[in-house]
C-alpha atoms as an extended CHARMM CRD file, in Angstrom:
* protein
*
       230  EXT
         1         1  UNK       CA             -0.0200000000       -0.0500000000       -0.0490000000  PROA      1               0.0000000000
         2         2  UNK       CA              1.3460000000        3.3480000000       -1.0190000000  PROA      2               0.0000000000
         3         3  UNK       CA              1.9670000000        6.0950000000        1.6290000000  PROA      3               0.0000000000
         4         4  UNK       CA             -0.8760000000        8.1240000000        0.1640000000  PROA      4               0.0000000000
         5         5  UNK       CA             -3.2400000000        5.2120000000        0.5220000000  PROA      5               0.0000000000
         6         6  UNK       CA             -1.9890000000        4.7150000000        4.0630000000  PROA      6               0.0000000000
         7         7  UNK       CA             -2.8020000000        8.1910000000        4.9860000000  PROA      7               0.0000000000
         8         8  UNK       CA             -6.2360000000        8.1350000000        3.3970000000  PROA      8               0.0000000000
         9         9  UNK       CA             -7.1190000000        4.9100000000        5.2000000000  PROA      9               0.0000000000
        10        10  UNK       CA             -5.8380000000        6.3110000000        8.6120000000  PROA      10              0.0000000000
        11        11  UNK       CA             -8.1580000000        9.4280000000        8.1350000000  PROA      11              0.0000000000
        12        12  UNK       CA            -11.1690000000        7.4000000000        7.6830000000  PROA      12              0.0000000000
        13        13  UNK       CA            -10.3430000000        5.2760000000       10.8820000000  PROA      13              0.0000000000
        14        14  UNK       CA             -9.7400000000        8.3110000000       12.9700000000  PROA      14              0.0000000000
        15        15  UNK       CA            -11.8250000000       11.1600000000       11.6340000000  PROA      15              0.0000000000
        16        16  UNK       CA            -14.7900000000       11.9490000000       14.1410000000  PROA      16              0.0000000000
        17        17  UNK       CA            -18.2120000000       11.4300000000       12.7790000000  PROA      17              0.0000000000
        18        18  UNK       CA            -19.8320000000       14.7450000000       13.0860000000  PROA      18              0.0000000000
        19        19  UNK       CA            -23.6710000000       14.5730000000       13.6350000000  PROA      19              0.0000000000
        20        20  UNK       CA            -25.7760000000       16.9600000000       11.6870000000  PROA      20              0.0000000000
        21        21  UNK       CA            -27.3770000000       19.8420000000       13.5720000000  PROA      21              0.0000000000
        22        22  UNK       CA            -30.9850000000       19.6000000000       14.3020000000  PROA      22              0.0000000000
        23        23  UNK       CA            -33.0920000000       21.7690000000       12.0100000000  PROA      23              0.0000000000
        24        24  UNK       CA            -34.4490000000       25.1780000000       13.2820000000  PROA      24              0.0000000000
        25        25  UNK       CA            -38.3160000000       24.7560000000       13.8140000000  PROA      25              0.0000000000
        26        26  UNK       CA            -40.1150000000       27.5760000000       11.9400000000  PROA      26              0.0000000000
        27        27  UNK       CA            -43.8310000000       27.6450000000       12.9910000000  PROA      27              0.0000000000
        28        28  UNK       CA            -46.2520000000       29.9460000000       10.9440000000  PROA      28              0.0000000000
        29        29  UNK       CA            -49.8460000000       30.4400000000       12.1280000000  PROA      29              0.0000000000
        30        30  UNK       CA            -51.8470000000       31.4040000000        9.0990000000  PROA      30              0.0000000000
        31        31  UNK       CA            -55.0420000000       31.2160000000        7.4250000000  PROA      31              0.0000000000
        32        32  UNK       CA            -56.4210000000       31.1730000000        3.7400000000  PROA      32              0.0000000000
        33        33  UNK       CA            -58.9340000000       33.7830000000        4.9680000000  PROA      33              0.0000000000
        34        34  UNK       CA            -56.2380000000       36.4020000000        5.8630000000  PROA      34              0.0000000000
        35        35  UNK       CA            -55.1570000000       38.6860000000        3.0720000000  PROA      35              0.0000000000
        36        36  UNK       CA            -52.0010000000       39.4440000000        4.9240000000  PROA      36              0.0000000000
        37        37  UNK       CA            -50.9660000000       35.7190000000        5.0350000000  PROA      37              0.0000000000
        38        38  UNK       CA            -49.9210000000       34.8350000000        1.3750000000  PROA      38              0.0000000000
        39        39  UNK       CA            -46.4440000000       36.6780000000        1.5680000000  PROA      39              0.0000000000
        40        40  UNK       CA            -45.7810000000       34.7310000000        4.7660000000  PROA      40              0.0000000000
        41        41  UNK       CA            -46.9100000000       31.4630000000        3.1300000000  PROA      41              0.0000000000
        42        42  UNK       CA            -44.6410000000       32.2180000000        0.0940000000  PROA      42              0.0000000000
        43        43  UNK       CA            -41.7080000000       32.6280000000        2.4770000000  PROA      43              0.0000000000
        44        44  UNK       CA            -42.4610000000       29.3480000000        4.2980000000  PROA      44              0.0000000000
        45        45  UNK       CA            -42.6870000000       27.5310000000        0.9220000000  PROA      45              0.0000000000
        46        46  UNK       CA            -39.2230000000       28.9220000000       -0.0730000000  PROA      46              0.0000000000
        47        47  UNK       CA            -37.9470000000       27.7200000000        3.3100000000  PROA      47              0.0000000000
        48        48  UNK       CA            -39.4470000000       24.2660000000        2.7600000000  PROA      48              0.0000000000
        49        49  UNK       CA            -37.9990000000       24.0490000000       -0.8650000000  PROA      49              0.0000000000
        50        50  UNK       CA            -34.6070000000       25.3480000000       -0.1800000000  PROA      50              0.0000000000
        51        51  UNK       CA            -33.5270000000       25.0610000000        3.3840000000  PROA      51              0.0000000000
        52        52  UNK       CA            -32.9520000000       21.7500000000        4.8480000000  PROA      52              0.0000000000
        53        53  UNK       CA            -31.5100000000       23.3160000000        8.0000000000  PROA      53              0.0000000000
        54        54  UNK       CA            -34.8560000000       24.6050000000        9.0140000000  PROA      54              0.0000000000
        55        55  UNK       CA            -38.0080000000       22.6770000000        9.5190000000  PROA      55              0.0000000000
        56        56  UNK       CA            -40.8730000000       24.8890000000        8.2120000000  PROA      56              0.0000000000
        57        57  UNK       CA            -44.5320000000       24.0200000000        9.5020000000  PROA      57              0.0000000000
        58        58  UNK       CA            -47.7190000000       25.9070000000        8.5330000000  PROA      58              0.0000000000
        59        59  UNK       CA            -50.3520000000       25.9000000000       11.2910000000  PROA      59              0.0000000000
        60        60  UNK       CA            -53.6820000000       26.8620000000        9.7680000000  PROA      60              0.0000000000
        61        61  UNK       CA            -55.9500000000       28.5000000000       12.6660000000  PROA      61              0.0000000000
        62        62  UNK       CA            -59.5080000000       28.3970000000       12.9150000000  PROA      62              0.0000000000
        63        63  UNK       CA            -60.5800000000       31.7720000000       14.0790000000  PROA      63              0.0000000000
        64        64  UNK       CA            -60.8770000000       33.1550000000       10.3610000000  PROA      64              0.0000000000
        65        65  UNK       CA            -63.3500000000       30.4250000000        9.3040000000  PROA      65              0.0000000000
        66        66  UNK       CA            -66.3660000000       32.3380000000       10.1310000000  PROA      66              0.0000000000
        67        67  UNK       CA            -65.3060000000       35.5530000000        8.3970000000  PROA      67              0.0000000000
        68        68  UNK       CA            -65.8460000000       34.6190000000        4.5920000000  PROA      68              0.0000000000
        69        69  UNK       CA            -63.8160000000       31.6540000000        3.8180000000  PROA      69              0.0000000000
        70        70  UNK       CA            -63.4820000000       28.4370000000        5.5590000000  PROA      70              0.0000000000
        71        71  UNK       CA            -59.9110000000       27.2310000000        5.3200000000  PROA      71              0.0000000000
        72        72  UNK       CA            -60.0030000000       23.6400000000        4.3260000000  PROA      72              0.0000000000
        73        73  UNK       CA            -56.7260000000       22.9560000000        6.4040000000  PROA      73              0.0000000000
        74        74  UNK       CA            -57.7590000000       24.7540000000        9.4790000000  PROA      74              0.0000000000
        75        75  UNK       CA            -56.9970000000       22.7910000000       12.7390000000  PROA      75              0.0000000000
        76        76  UNK       CA            -58.2540000000       23.3740000000       16.1470000000  PROA      76              0.0000000000
        77        77  UNK       CA            -54.9780000000       22.0730000000       17.5020000000  PROA      77              0.0000000000
        78        78  UNK       CA            -53.2890000000       25.0190000000       15.6320000000  PROA      78              0.0000000000
        79        79  UNK       CA            -55.3070000000       27.5820000000       17.2220000000  PROA      79              0.0000000000
        80        80  UNK       CA            -54.7030000000       26.0740000000       20.7500000000  PROA      80              0.0000000000
        81        81  UNK       CA            -50.9080000000       25.7620000000       20.0250000000  PROA      81              0.0000000000
        82        82  UNK       CA            -50.9190000000       29.5270000000       19.0410000000  PROA      82              0.0000000000
        83        83  UNK       CA            -52.9470000000       30.4610000000       22.2840000000  PROA      83              0.0000000000
        84        84  UNK       CA            -50.2250000000       28.6150000000       24.3540000000  PROA      84              0.0000000000
        85        85  UNK       CA            -47.4660000000       30.6460000000       22.7180000000  PROA      85              0.0000000000
        86        86  UNK       CA            -49.5230000000       33.9230000000       23.2530000000  PROA      86              0.0000000000
        87        87  UNK       CA            -50.1300000000       32.9730000000       27.0660000000  PROA      87              0.0000000000
        88        88  UNK       CA            -46.2580000000       32.5780000000       27.2350000000  PROA      88              0.0000000000
        89        89  UNK       CA            -45.3310000000       35.6300000000       25.4340000000  PROA      89              0.0000000000
        90        90  UNK       CA            -47.9750000000       37.7700000000       27.1850000000  PROA      90              0.0000000000
        91        91  UNK       CA            -49.3730000000       39.1260000000       23.6870000000  PROA      91              0.0000000000
        92        92  UNK       CA            -52.4710000000       38.5500000000       21.6220000000  PROA      92              0.0000000000
        93        93  UNK       CA            -52.5960000000       36.0730000000       18.7170000000  PROA      93              0.0000000000
        94        94  UNK       CA            -52.6060000000       37.2870000000       15.1750000000  PROA      94              0.0000000000
        95        95  UNK       CA            -51.9700000000       35.9400000000       11.6840000000  PROA      95              0.0000000000
        96        96  UNK       CA            -49.4780000000       35.8990000000       10.1630000000  PROA      96              0.0000000000
        97        97  UNK       CA            -47.5420000000       34.9620000000       12.9310000000  PROA      97              0.0000000000
        98        98  UNK       CA            -43.8440000000       33.2180000000       12.9500000000  PROA      98              0.0000000000
        99        99  UNK       CA            -42.4430000000       31.5010000000       15.9910000000  PROA      99              0.0000000000
       100       100  UNK       CA            -38.7960000000       30.3150000000       15.8460000000  PROA      100             0.0000000000
       101       101  UNK       CA            -37.6130000000       27.2940000000       18.1600000000  PROA      101             0.0000000000
       102       102  UNK       CA            -40.6480000000       28.2010000000       20.3600000000  PROA      102             0.0000000000
       103       103  UNK       CA            -38.7900000000       31.2800000000       21.6540000000  PROA      103             0.0000000000
       104       104  UNK       CA            -38.9850000000       34.1970000000       19.1160000000  PROA      104             0.0000000000
       105       105  UNK       CA            -42.1450000000       35.5880000000       17.6070000000  PROA      105             0.0000000000
       106       106  UNK       CA            -42.8850000000       38.2690000000       14.9130000000  PROA      106             0.0000000000
       107       107  UNK       CA            -44.9500000000       39.0620000000       11.8900000000  PROA      107             0.0000000000
       108       108  UNK       CA            -44.6360000000       35.9580000000        9.6090000000  PROA      108             0.0000000000
       109       109  UNK       CA            -43.9990000000       38.0940000000        6.4940000000  PROA      109             0.0000000000
       110       110  UNK       CA            -40.9700000000       39.7910000000        8.0760000000  PROA      110             0.0000000000
       111       111  UNK       CA            -38.1000000000       37.8960000000        6.3990000000  PROA      111             0.0000000000
       112       112  UNK       CA            -35.5300000000       40.0140000000        7.8390000000  PROA      112             0.0000000000
       113       113  UNK       CA            -36.5760000000       39.2300000000       11.3530000000  PROA      113             0.0000000000
       114       114  UNK       CA            -37.0390000000       35.5370000000       10.3690000000  PROA      114             0.0000000000
       115       115  UNK       CA            -33.5390000000       35.1100000000        8.9360000000  PROA      115             0.0000000000
       116       116  UNK       CA            -32.0200000000       36.9630000000       12.0600000000  PROA      116             0.0000000000
       117       117  UNK       CA            -34.0030000000       34.6630000000       14.3910000000  PROA      117             0.0000000000
       118       118  UNK       CA            -32.8750000000       31.5300000000       12.4760000000  PROA      118             0.0000000000
       119       119  UNK       CA            -29.3840000000       32.5590000000       12.4410000000  PROA      119             0.0000000000
       120       120  UNK       CA            -29.4940000000       33.1620000000       16.3050000000  PROA      120             0.0000000000
       121       121  UNK       CA            -31.1680000000       29.7860000000       16.7570000000  PROA      121             0.0000000000
       122       122  UNK       CA            -28.5330000000       28.0330000000       14.7430000000  PROA      122             0.0000000000
       123       123  UNK       CA            -25.7210000000       29.4940000000       16.8300000000  PROA      123             0.0000000000
       124       124  UNK       CA            -27.4510000000       28.9710000000       20.1780000000  PROA      124             0.0000000000
       125       125  UNK       CA            -25.5280000000       26.6310000000       22.6040000000  PROA      125             0.0000000000
       126       126  UNK       CA            -28.3770000000       25.4380000000       24.8340000000  PROA      126             0.0000000000
       127       127  UNK       CA            -28.2740000000       21.8910000000       25.7790000000  PROA      127             0.0000000000
       128       128  UNK       CA            -30.4360000000       19.9040000000       23.3370000000  PROA      128             0.0000000000
       129       129  UNK       CA            -31.4320000000       16.1310000000       22.6780000000  PROA      129             0.0000000000
       130       130  UNK       CA            -30.8000000000       13.9610000000       19.6990000000  PROA      130             0.0000000000
       131       131  UNK       CA            -34.1480000000       12.7830000000       18.2170000000  PROA      131             0.0000000000
       132       132  UNK       CA            -34.8780000000       10.7550000000       15.2060000000  PROA      132             0.0000000000
       133       133  UNK       CA            -38.0030000000        9.0090000000       13.8020000000  PROA      133             0.0000000000
       134       134  UNK       CA            -38.3980000000        6.1440000000       11.2450000000  PROA      134             0.0000000000
       135       135  UNK       CA            -41.3320000000        5.1010000000        9.2550000000  PROA      135             0.0000000000
       136       136  UNK       CA            -41.2970000000        1.2750000000        8.0720000000  PROA      136             0.0000000000
       137       137  UNK       CA            -44.3690000000        0.6540000000        6.2630000000  PROA      137             0.0000000000
       138       138  UNK       CA            -47.3980000000        1.2120000000        8.5680000000  PROA      138             0.0000000000
       139       139  UNK       CA            -45.4350000000        1.5610000000       11.8530000000  PROA      139             0.0000000000
       140       140  UNK       CA            -43.4850000000        4.5860000000       13.1560000000  PROA      140             0.0000000000
       141       141  UNK       CA            -40.3850000000        4.1910000000       15.6960000000  PROA      141             0.0000000000
       142       142  UNK       CA            -39.2700000000        7.5620000000       17.6840000000  PROA      142             0.0000000000
       143       143  UNK       CA            -35.9480000000        7.4210000000       19.2820000000  PROA      143             0.0000000000
       144       144  UNK       CA            -34.7580000000       10.2680000000       21.9390000000  PROA      144             0.0000000000
       145       145  UNK       CA            -31.3520000000       10.2720000000       23.2610000000  PROA      145             0.0000000000
       146       146  UNK       CA            -29.8170000000       10.9200000000       26.6160000000  PROA      146             0.0000000000
       147       147  UNK       CA            -29.5550000000       14.5310000000       27.8440000000  PROA      147             0.0000000000
       148       148  UNK       CA            -30.5020000000       16.9860000000       30.4200000000  PROA      148             0.0000000000
       149       149  UNK       CA            -33.8420000000       18.5200000000       31.1860000000  PROA      149             0.0000000000
       150       150  UNK       CA            -37.1750000000       17.2840000000       29.9680000000  PROA      150             0.0000000000
       151       151  UNK       CA            -40.0480000000       17.9310000000       27.6730000000  PROA      151             0.0000000000
       152       152  UNK       CA            -43.0380000000       16.7810000000       25.7510000000  PROA      152             0.0000000000
       153       153  UNK       CA            -42.5690000000       14.5700000000       22.5530000000  PROA      153             0.0000000000
       154       154  UNK       CA            -44.6050000000       16.0610000000       19.8250000000  PROA      154             0.0000000000
       155       155  UNK       CA            -45.5710000000       14.0840000000       16.6990000000  PROA      155             0.0000000000
       156       156  UNK       CA            -46.5740000000       16.2820000000       13.8390000000  PROA      156             0.0000000000
       157       157  UNK       CA            -48.1240000000       15.0820000000       10.6900000000  PROA      157             0.0000000000
       158       158  UNK       CA            -48.0130000000       17.4290000000        7.5110000000  PROA      158             0.0000000000
       159       159  UNK       CA            -48.7580000000       17.7190000000        3.9860000000  PROA      159             0.0000000000
       160       160  UNK       CA            -45.9000000000       18.6310000000        1.4410000000  PROA      160             0.0000000000
       161       161  UNK       CA            -48.1420000000       21.2620000000       -0.5620000000  PROA      161             0.0000000000
       162       162  UNK       CA            -51.4100000000       22.0800000000       -1.7310000000  PROA      162             0.0000000000
       163       163  UNK       CA            -53.0020000000       24.4360000000       -4.1620000000  PROA      163             0.0000000000
       164       164  UNK       CA            -56.3160000000       26.0860000000       -3.3880000000  PROA      164             0.0000000000
       165       165  UNK       CA            -58.5500000000       28.4140000000       -5.4170000000  PROA      165             0.0000000000
       166       166  UNK       CA            -60.1280000000       30.7250000000       -3.0160000000  PROA      166             0.0000000000
       167       167  UNK       CA            -63.8580000000       31.6100000000       -3.6740000000  PROA      167             0.0000000000
       168       168  UNK       CA            -64.7960000000       34.0130000000       -0.8450000000  PROA      168             0.0000000000
       169       169  UNK       CA            -63.3290000000       36.2550000000        1.9380000000  PROA      169             0.0000000000
       170       170  UNK       CA            -60.3470000000       38.3780000000        1.7470000000  PROA      170             0.0000000000
       171       171  UNK       CA            -58.5780000000       36.4120000000       -0.6720000000  PROA      171             0.0000000000
       172       172  UNK       CA            -61.3850000000       35.8910000000       -3.1750000000  PROA      172             0.0000000000
       173       173  UNK       CA            -60.0840000000       34.9980000000       -6.6370000000  PROA      173             0.0000000000
       174       174  UNK       CA            -56.5320000000       33.9900000000       -5.4300000000  PROA      174             0.0000000000
       175       175  UNK       CA            -54.8110000000       30.9380000000       -6.1000000000  PROA      175             0.0000000000
       176       176  UNK       CA            -52.8790000000       29.9900000000       -3.0000000000  PROA      176             0.0000000000
       177       177  UNK       CA            -49.9390000000       27.7400000000       -3.1180000000  PROA      177             0.0000000000
       178       178  UNK       CA            -48.9270000000       26.5340000000        0.5470000000  PROA      178             0.0000000000
       179       179  UNK       CA            -46.3480000000       24.1430000000        1.8530000000  PROA      179             0.0000000000
       180       180  UNK       CA            -45.7670000000       21.8950000000        4.8380000000  PROA      180             0.0000000000
       181       181  UNK       CA            -49.3800000000       22.3020000000        5.8510000000  PROA      181             0.0000000000
       182       182  UNK       CA            -49.8170000000       20.6290000000        9.5010000000  PROA      182             0.0000000000
       183       183  UNK       CA            -52.8360000000       18.1230000000        9.5270000000  PROA      183             0.0000000000
       184       184  UNK       CA            -52.0970000000       16.8590000000       13.0960000000  PROA      184             0.0000000000
       185       185  UNK       CA            -50.0350000000       17.6260000000       16.2090000000  PROA      185             0.0000000000
       186       186  UNK       CA            -50.1220000000       15.1050000000       19.1860000000  PROA      186             0.0000000000
       187       187  UNK       CA            -48.1680000000       14.6590000000       22.5190000000  PROA      187             0.0000000000
       188       188  UNK       CA            -47.0360000000       11.0080000000       22.0360000000  PROA      188             0.0000000000
       189       189  UNK       CA            -44.6000000000       10.8040000000       25.3270000000  PROA      189             0.0000000000
       190       190  UNK       CA            -42.5840000000       12.5820000000       27.8820000000  PROA      190             0.0000000000
       191       191  UNK       CA            -38.8270000000       12.6720000000       27.6860000000  PROA      191             0.0000000000
       192       192  UNK       CA            -37.2700000000       13.1420000000       31.1910000000  PROA      192             0.0000000000
       193       193  UNK       CA            -33.4180000000       12.9280000000       30.3180000000  PROA      193             0.0000000000
       194       194  UNK       CA            -33.0590000000        9.0000000000       29.7940000000  PROA      194             0.0000000000
       195       195  UNK       CA            -32.9110000000        7.5460000000       26.4090000000  PROA      195             0.0000000000
       196       196  UNK       CA            -36.5970000000        6.8570000000       25.3140000000  PROA      196             0.0000000000
       197       197  UNK       CA            -38.1720000000        4.7420000000       22.4460000000  PROA      197             0.0000000000
       198       198  UNK       CA            -41.7700000000        5.2860000000       21.3060000000  PROA      198             0.0000000000
       199       199  UNK       CA            -43.8830000000        3.6310000000       18.7670000000  PROA      199             0.0000000000
       200       200  UNK       CA            -46.9160000000        5.8540000000       18.2070000000  PROA      200             0.0000000000
       201       201  UNK       CA            -49.5110000000        5.4850000000       15.5730000000  PROA      201             0.0000000000
       202       202  UNK       CA            -48.7490000000        7.2580000000       12.1880000000  PROA      202             0.0000000000
       203       203  UNK       CA            -50.2410000000       10.7430000000       12.1610000000  PROA      203             0.0000000000
       204       204  UNK       CA            -52.6320000000       12.1280000000        9.6250000000  PROA      204             0.0000000000
       205       205  UNK       CA            -50.4560000000       13.9230000000        6.8340000000  PROA      205             0.0000000000
       206       206  UNK       CA            -48.1700000000       12.8230000000        4.0340000000  PROA      206             0.0000000000
       207       207  UNK       CA            -44.9240000000       13.4880000000        6.1060000000  PROA      207             0.0000000000
       208       208  UNK       CA            -44.3050000000       13.5790000000        9.9710000000  PROA      208             0.0000000000
       209       209  UNK       CA            -41.8390000000       15.4260000000       12.2320000000  PROA      209             0.0000000000
       210       210  UNK       CA            -40.8240000000       14.9630000000       15.8160000000  PROA      210             0.0000000000
       211       211  UNK       CA            -40.4360000000       17.8560000000       18.3010000000  PROA      211             0.0000000000
       212       212  UNK       CA            -39.1950000000       18.0420000000       21.9200000000  PROA      212             0.0000000000
       213       213  UNK       CA            -40.6050000000       20.9460000000       23.5980000000  PROA      213             0.0000000000
       214       214  UNK       CA            -39.5320000000       21.9790000000       27.0570000000  PROA      214             0.0000000000
       215       215  UNK       CA            -42.1920000000       23.0220000000       29.6150000000  PROA      215             0.0000000000
       216       216  UNK       CA            -41.1090000000       26.7670000000       29.0310000000  PROA      216             0.0000000000
       217       217  UNK       CA            -41.9370000000       26.3850000000       25.3400000000  PROA      217             0.0000000000
       218       218  UNK       CA            -38.4020000000       26.0610000000       23.9010000000  PROA      218             0.0000000000
       219       219  UNK       CA            -37.7860000000       23.4140000000       21.1060000000  PROA      219             0.0000000000
       220       220  UNK       CA            -34.9280000000       21.4500000000       22.4490000000  PROA      220             0.0000000000
       221       221  UNK       CA            -34.8870000000       18.7380000000       19.7040000000  PROA      221             0.0000000000
       222       222  UNK       CA            -36.3610000000       18.2160000000       16.2370000000  PROA      222             0.0000000000
       223       223  UNK       CA            -36.2670000000       16.0560000000       13.4460000000  PROA      223             0.0000000000
       224       224  UNK       CA            -38.0510000000       14.9640000000       10.1640000000  PROA      224             0.0000000000
       225       225  UNK       CA            -39.2340000000       11.4000000000       10.0640000000  PROA      225             0.0000000000
       226       226  UNK       CA            -37.3350000000        9.3700000000        7.4140000000  PROA      226             0.0000000000
       227       227  UNK       CA            -38.5330000000        6.2080000000        5.5710000000  PROA      227             0.0000000000
       228       228  UNK       CA            -36.7850000000        2.9560000000        6.4140000000  PROA      228             0.0000000000
       229       229  UNK       CA            -36.8080000000       -0.3420000000        4.6910000000  PROA      229             0.0000000000
       230       230  UNK       CA            -40.2030000000       -2.2160000000        5.2100000000  PROA      230             0.0000000000
């Protein structure tokens, strides 16, 4: 074996395996009945298409449904989740509202604020926890690693994208193209610092993600569910 080949072999033997950083969770509270929401929806679609380092999720709230147009993707759980954030932040709910990693909120169409918050979240050195999820056929396995602290294990189901022709309300006549639309969110376990394995039922939605959320609201773990061999 040549010296060069020895050096290459040695590199692969001793080089550390670097785990990929978890995605920054970007939650958008939106509604098809809100005329201010399409720019925020468009930005979330860009994130879902171009930015694997973030996990964008569109939560369609219900409180616009009686104001001219019933959003077909509105979800009571989305309204409740936003209400919980509003209570933590001490401010009223509105659309479009964006929340980064459960800790920073602002108007969802404010790209400059979003990019700054995402960058800060990526650089944060707060203790986190490794989490992963694998779908094999009709089963789902969730693995949470060892760490400090505790939090709820949330299973989120979402659709990759939909196109809607809006017939009434503030967006009458518009064609809305929306991405990563949340169809379900459910607490499936409690993480207390020890390694944890769960096998919850598959959620509603084409895709799924796992979030670990601390009692104070911070997202301390997140992962997209991957597809494994059947």
